[in-house]
C-alpha positions as a LaTeX table, in Angstrom:
\begin{tabular}{lrrr}
\hline
Residue & $x$ (\AA) & $y$ (\AA) & $z$ (\AA) \\
\hline
Unk1 & 91.53 & 104.25 & 109.15 \\
Unk2 & 92.50 & 104.35 & 112.86 \\
Unk3 & 95.09 & 102.08 & 114.24 \\
Unk4 & 93.80 & 99.10 & 115.96 \\
Unk5 & 94.10 & 99.41 & 119.76 \\
Unk6 & 96.24 & 96.16 & 120.13 \\
Unk7 & 98.74 & 97.54 & 117.45 \\
Unk8 & 98.68 & 100.97 & 119.11 \\
Unk9 & 99.63 & 99.54 & 122.62 \\
Unk10 & 102.31 & 97.22 & 121.27 \\
Unk11 & 103.99 & 100.03 & 119.40 \\
Unk12 & 103.94 & 102.30 & 122.47 \\
Unk13 & 105.57 & 99.46 & 124.31 \\
Unk14 & 108.04 & 98.97 & 121.36 \\
Unk15 & 108.91 & 102.53 & 121.31 \\
Unk16 & 109.64 & 102.70 & 125.21 \\
Unk17 & 111.76 & 99.52 & 124.91 \\
Unk18 & 113.72 & 100.81 & 121.81 \\
Unk19 & 114.15 & 104.25 & 123.16 \\
Unk20 & 115.51 & 103.08 & 126.53 \\
Unk21 & 117.96 & 100.95 & 124.32 \\
Unk22 & 119.21 & 103.83 & 122.39 \\
Unk23 & 119.41 & 106.32 & 125.23 \\
Unk24 & 121.32 & 103.83 & 127.30 \\
Unk25 & 124.11 & 103.44 & 124.58 \\
Unk26 & 127.75 & 104.35 & 125.72 \\
Unk27 & 128.82 & 107.70 & 124.45 \\
Unk28 & 131.96 & 106.17 & 122.62 \\
Unk29 & 129.83 & 103.53 & 121.07 \\
Unk30 & 127.42 & 106.15 & 119.76 \\
Unk31 & 130.35 & 108.31 & 118.63 \\
Unk32 & 131.73 & 105.43 & 116.71 \\
Unk33 & 128.31 & 104.25 & 115.08 \\
Unk34 & 127.66 & 107.81 & 114.20 \\
Unk35 & 130.95 & 107.99 & 112.23 \\
Unk36 & 130.38 & 104.68 & 110.58 \\
Unk37 & 126.84 & 105.80 & 109.37 \\
Unk38 & 128.01 & 109.42 & 108.40 \\
Unk39 & 130.86 & 107.46 & 106.10 \\
Unk40 & 128.26 & 105.16 & 104.47 \\
Unk41 & 125.85 & 107.90 & 103.89 \\
Unk42 & 128.47 & 110.10 & 102.32 \\
Unk43 & 130.39 & 107.55 & 100.41 \\
Unk44 & 127.18 & 105.36 & 99.32 \\
Unk45 & 125.09 & 108.28 & 98.14 \\
Unk46 & 127.30 & 110.98 & 96.19 \\
Unk47 & 124.08 & 112.14 & 94.19 \\
Unk48 & 122.99 & 113.93 & 97.37 \\
Unk49 & 125.56 & 116.46 & 96.92 \\
Unk50 & 123.32 & 117.94 & 94.06 \\
Unk51 & 120.14 & 117.66 & 95.87 \\
Unk52 & 117.96 & 119.46 & 98.57 \\
Unk53 & 118.22 & 117.19 & 101.78 \\
Unk54 & 115.81 & 117.25 & 104.50 \\
Unk55 & 117.19 & 115.90 & 107.78 \\
Unk56 & 116.46 & 116.41 & 111.44 \\
Unk57 & 118.11 & 117.75 & 114.65 \\
Unk58 & 119.02 & 114.78 & 116.81 \\
Unk59 & 116.79 & 114.05 & 119.67 \\
Unk60 & 116.87 & 111.27 & 122.32 \\
Unk61 & 120.13 & 109.68 & 121.20 \\
Unk62 & 119.27 & 109.49 & 117.41 \\
Unk63 & 121.95 & 109.35 & 114.88 \\
Unk64 & 123.54 & 112.80 & 114.42 \\
Unk65 & 123.25 & 113.69 & 110.79 \\
Unk66 & 124.65 & 117.36 & 111.25 \\
Unk67 & 128.21 & 116.12 & 110.17 \\
Unk68 & 127.09 & 114.60 & 107.15 \\
Unk69 & 125.01 & 117.62 & 106.17 \\
Unk70 & 127.87 & 119.85 & 106.58 \\
Unk71 & 130.06 & 117.70 & 104.33 \\
Unk72 & 127.17 & 117.61 & 101.60 \\
Unk73 & 126.72 & 121.41 & 102.12 \\
Unk74 & 130.27 & 121.85 & 100.96 \\
Unk75 & 129.88 & 119.74 & 97.83 \\
Unk76 & 126.84 & 121.87 & 96.89 \\
Unk77 & 123.69 & 120.36 & 98.61 \\
Unk78 & 120.94 & 122.45 & 100.17 \\
Unk79 & 120.10 & 121.08 & 103.67 \\
Unk80 & 116.58 & 121.67 & 105.26 \\
Unk81 & 115.07 & 121.00 & 108.77 \\
Unk82 & 111.54 & 120.11 & 109.44 \\
Unk83 & 108.84 & 122.52 & 110.84 \\
Unk84 & 105.78 & 121.56 & 112.58 \\
Unk85 & 103.30 & 124.04 & 111.14 \\
Unk86 & 100.32 & 122.36 & 112.96 \\
Unk87 & 99.25 & 119.15 & 114.46 \\
Unk88 & 98.09 & 116.53 & 112.12 \\
Unk89 & 99.32 & 118.53 & 108.97 \\
Unk90 & 102.53 & 117.57 & 106.92 \\
Unk91 & 105.90 & 118.95 & 107.96 \\
Unk92 & 107.22 & 122.08 & 106.09 \\
Unk93 & 111.06 & 122.22 & 105.32 \\
Unk94 & 113.19 & 125.26 & 105.65 \\
Unk95 & 116.51 & 125.79 & 104.23 \\
Unk96 & 119.28 & 125.49 & 107.18 \\
Unk97 & 122.88 & 126.19 & 107.20 \\
Unk98 & 125.20 & 126.70 & 110.29 \\
Unk99 & 124.24 & 130.08 & 111.66 \\
Unk100 & 120.89 & 130.50 & 109.81 \\
Unk101 & 118.39 & 132.55 & 111.89 \\
Unk102 & 116.38 & 130.21 & 114.00 \\
Unk103 & 113.66 & 130.29 & 116.51 \\
Unk104 & 112.82 & 127.53 & 119.07 \\
Unk105 & 110.09 & 125.03 & 117.96 \\
Unk106 & 108.65 & 121.99 & 119.20 \\
Unk107 & 110.71 & 119.89 & 121.62 \\
Unk108 & 113.01 & 122.88 & 121.95 \\
Unk109 & 114.39 & 122.24 & 118.57 \\
Unk110 & 115.61 & 124.96 & 116.07 \\
Unk111 & 113.31 & 126.23 & 113.68 \\
Unk112 & 114.93 & 128.09 & 110.68 \\
Unk113 & 113.38 & 131.38 & 109.61 \\
Unk114 & 114.28 & 130.95 & 106.00 \\
Unk115 & 113.08 & 129.87 & 102.60 \\
Unk116 & 110.57 & 126.78 & 102.43 \\
Unk117 & 111.90 & 124.09 & 100.15 \\
Unk118 & 110.72 & 120.38 & 99.20 \\
Unk119 & 113.29 & 118.05 & 99.79 \\
Unk120 & 114.32 & 115.71 & 97.12 \\
Unk121 & 115.93 & 113.32 & 99.64 \\
Unk122 & 114.77 & 112.93 & 103.30 \\
Unk123 & 116.82 & 111.59 & 106.14 \\
Unk124 & 114.55 & 109.93 & 108.89 \\
Unk125 & 115.39 & 108.51 & 112.18 \\
Unk126 & 113.27 & 105.55 & 113.07 \\
Unk127 & 112.95 & 104.48 & 116.59 \\
Unk128 & 112.43 & 101.09 & 115.13 \\
Unk129 & 112.62 & 99.48 & 111.58 \\
Unk130 & 112.03 & 96.20 & 110.00 \\
Unk131 & 112.97 & 94.06 & 107.00 \\
Unk132 & 110.63 & 95.85 & 104.70 \\
Unk133 & 112.23 & 99.13 & 105.81 \\
Unk134 & 108.86 & 100.41 & 107.60 \\
Unk135 & 109.68 & 102.99 & 110.19 \\
Unk136 & 108.32 & 103.04 & 113.73 \\
Unk137 & 108.42 & 106.84 & 114.60 \\
Unk138 & 107.36 & 108.66 & 117.73 \\
Unk139 & 103.66 & 108.10 & 116.99 \\
Unk140 & 102.74 & 111.64 & 115.74 \\
Unk141 & 102.49 & 110.45 & 112.10 \\
Unk142 & 104.41 & 113.54 & 110.79 \\
Unk143 & 106.60 & 111.81 & 108.35 \\
Unk144 & 103.84 & 109.50 & 107.11 \\
Unk145 & 101.80 & 112.60 & 106.42 \\
Unk146 & 104.39 & 114.28 & 105.02 \\
Unk147 & 105.31 & 111.70 & 102.51 \\
Unk148 & 101.70 & 111.21 & 101.57 \\
Unk149 & 101.54 & 114.64 & 100.56 \\
Unk150 & 104.78 & 114.66 & 98.46 \\
Unk151 & 104.87 & 114.25 & 94.68 \\
Unk152 & 107.28 & 113.15 & 93.46 \\
Unk153 & 108.49 & 111.05 & 96.52 \\
Unk154 & 111.86 & 112.04 & 97.94 \\
Unk155 & 114.72 & 109.46 & 98.36 \\
Unk156 & 113.59 & 108.07 & 101.66 \\
Unk157 & 116.72 & 107.37 & 103.73 \\
Unk158 & 116.38 & 105.94 & 107.22 \\
Unk159 & 119.52 & 106.23 & 109.26 \\
Unk160 & 119.58 & 104.39 & 112.55 \\
Unk161 & 121.63 & 102.12 & 114.94 \\
Unk162 & 121.38 & 98.24 & 114.64 \\
Unk163 & 119.74 & 98.05 & 118.00 \\
Unk164 & 116.67 & 99.68 & 116.46 \\
Unk165 & 116.15 & 96.53 & 114.04 \\
Unk166 & 112.92 & 94.68 & 114.78 \\
Unk167 & 111.00 & 91.84 & 113.21 \\
Unk168 & 108.16 & 93.78 & 112.07 \\
Unk169 & 106.47 & 97.26 & 113.10 \\
Unk170 & 103.19 & 95.78 & 112.43 \\
Unk171 & 102.62 & 98.12 & 109.58 \\
Unk172 & 99.21 & 99.85 & 108.89 \\
Unk173 & 97.65 & 101.01 & 105.46 \\
Unk174 & 98.98 & 104.79 & 106.30 \\
Unk175 & 102.59 & 103.59 & 106.98 \\
Unk176 & 105.06 & 104.37 & 103.99 \\
Unk177 & 108.20 & 102.49 & 103.88 \\
Unk178 & 111.62 & 103.84 & 103.50 \\
Unk179 & 113.77 & 103.16 & 100.44 \\
Unk180 & 116.61 & 102.07 & 102.61 \\
Unk181 & 118.15 & 102.01 & 106.02 \\
Unk182 & 121.69 & 102.90 & 106.83 \\
Unk183 & 123.09 & 101.50 & 110.11 \\
Unk184 & 126.73 & 100.76 & 111.56 \\
Unk185 & 126.45 & 97.34 & 110.08 \\
Unk186 & 125.49 & 98.11 & 106.39 \\
Unk187 & 122.77 & 99.37 & 103.93 \\
Unk188 & 119.41 & 97.77 & 103.83 \\
Unk189 & 116.80 & 97.79 & 101.18 \\
Unk190 & 113.46 & 96.40 & 101.48 \\
Unk191 & 113.46 & 92.45 & 101.79 \\
\hline
\end{tabular}
């Protein structure tokens, strides 16, 4: 079912507004928030050390999960980056480690040339999120298609700055909520 035009336009405007806020954040503030979120992720979810964890390479001022992933790898986790296989298809995840062989993919992001895996936990960077833990993403639908195709469902962890919080994303039938969102202020589960 297509997204109604009024919702589509509203989401586009909200994306632009929230991205501008995120990209305008001062470097020292971003660094402090990254450290706090990293600590909450590591301390609050020790089970991740025994899992395959899908994450993302930071883009446009997103929370940088790489330090947390390096820590989890030392504890035994496998980490994997998403790969856009084709437009309109679910993402594929490939194992990543520092120094893994990569090529350049969509948005000039690294694409590992490694084994394909299915994450048991998935870190997702919302541009915006609401009290029900719905995620406003970039609009391509990749994470929603990926989650819809996954069984069993991974642990869905949103990682974002508080400035991304919004009253609602105006969820549509295809939107899949995250299980929780970690920000510099705390851990939120659906209200």
